[in-house]
C-alpha positions in Angstrom: 90.6 124.1 130.2 94.0 122.3 130.0 96.0 122.2 126.9 96.2 118.5 125.7 98.9 119.4 123.1 102.5 118.6 124.1 105.1 121.3 123.5 107.6 119.8 121.1 110.5 121.3 123.2 109.2 119.2 126.1 109.3 115.9 124.2 112.1 113.6 125.2 111.6 111.1 122.4 110.5 111.6 118.9 107.8 109.4 117.2 109.1 106.5 115.2 107.2 108.0 112.2 105.6 111.4 112.1 103.5 110.5 109.2 101.1 107.7 110.0 98.6 107.7 107.2 97.9 109.3 103.9 94.9 109.4 101.7 95.1 110.1 98.0 91.9 111.4 96.4 91.0 110.1 93.0 88.2 110.8 90.6 87.9 107.1 89.3 89.0 104.5 91.9 89.1 101.5 89.5 91.3 103.6 87.1 93.5 104.7 90.0 93.9 101.1 91.2 95.1 100.2 87.8 97.5 103.2 87.5 99.1 102.8 90.9 99.3 99.0 90.6 101.2 99.5 87.3 103.4 102.2 88.7 104.3 100.4 92.0 104.4 97.1 90.2 102.2 95.6 92.9 98.5 94.9 92.6 96.0 97.1 94.6 92.7 95.6 95.6 89.4 97.5 95.9 87.8 97.2 99.3 84.1 98.1 99.6 83.6 96.9 103.2 84.0 100.2 105.0 81.9 103.3 104.9 83.6 104.4 101.5 85.3 102.3 98.9 89.1 102.4 99.0 92.3 100.6 98.0 95.3 100.2 100.3 98.7 101.1 99.1 101.2 98.3 99.5 102.4 97.9 103.0 103.8 94.9 105.0 101.7 95.7 108.0 99.7 98.9 108.4 100.3 98.7 112.2 104.1 98.6 111.8 104.7 101.7 109.7 103.2 104.4 107.4 100.3 103.4 105.4 97.8 104.9 103.1 95.0 104.4 100.6 93.3 105.7 97.5 89.7 106.8 97.8 87.1 108.6 95.7 87.5 112.3 96.3 88.4 115.6 94.8 92.1 115.9 93.9 93.7 119.2 94.3 94.9 118.9 90.7 98.1 119.7 88.8 100.5 119.3 91.8 98.8 122.1 93.8 98.0 119.7 96.8 100.5 118.0 99.3 103.0 115.6 97.8 103.1 112.0 99.0 106.3 110.1 98.4 106.0 106.4 97.7 108.9 103.9 97.9 110.0 102.1 94.7 113.0 99.6 94.4 114.4 101.1 91.0 113.5 104.7 90.3 114.0 104.7 86.6 111.8 101.6 86.0 109.0 103.2 88.1 109.3 106.5 86.1 108.9 104.5 82.9 105.8 102.9 84.4 104.4 106.3 85.2 104.6 107.3 81.6 103.2 104.1 80.3 100.2 104.2 82.7 99.3 107.8 81.8 101.0 109.9 84.4 103.6 112.6 84.1 107.2 112.8 85.2 108.6 116.2 86.1 112.2 116.8 85.1 115.1 115.9 87.4 116.0 113.0 89.6 117.0 114.5 93.0 119.7 112.9 95.1 119.7 113.2 98.9 121.9 111.3 101.4 119.2 108.7 102.0 118.4 108.0 98.4 116.9 109.8 95.4 113.5 110.8 94.2 111.6 112.4 91.4 108.3 114.2 91.3 105.3 112.8 89.2 101.8 113.7 88.6 99.1 111.0 88.6 96.3 111.2 86.0 94.2 113.3 88.5 97.1 115.7 89.0 98.0 114.5 92.5 101.7 115.3 93.2 103.4 111.9 93.9 107.2 111.6 94.7 108.7 108.3 93.9 111.6 107.5 96.3 114.4 105.0 95.9 116.3 104.4 99.2 120.1 104.2 99.0 121.4 100.7 98.8 124.4 101.5 101.0 123.7 101.9 104.7 
């Protein structure tokens, strides 16, 4: 049997995006659509056409970058699962919307060279980072 995995040391080029998709489990899809639509300041639309209901997160084109969706599932709860970071244009405004929509904001805005972010918990306890890219490039 041959190994179909490529040794990272043998790779000559890195993928454009290591993360290609994320799925955020929620206990109430319609409530989560309202929550994430408010936090991201962009409406989400429920889609019942596939094998399971879902709602896509905002993306220009799912084929040109990282995308994801909400789906009915079992959240890890209280930040114990993975953290998904979502882009927002203005961090403070998004953090206010988190609180208004029923989520929690964890203390501290964290600056890094490419921008700044803060950790939040959605109403299901999913760990969601909100990330504002630096305006200077």
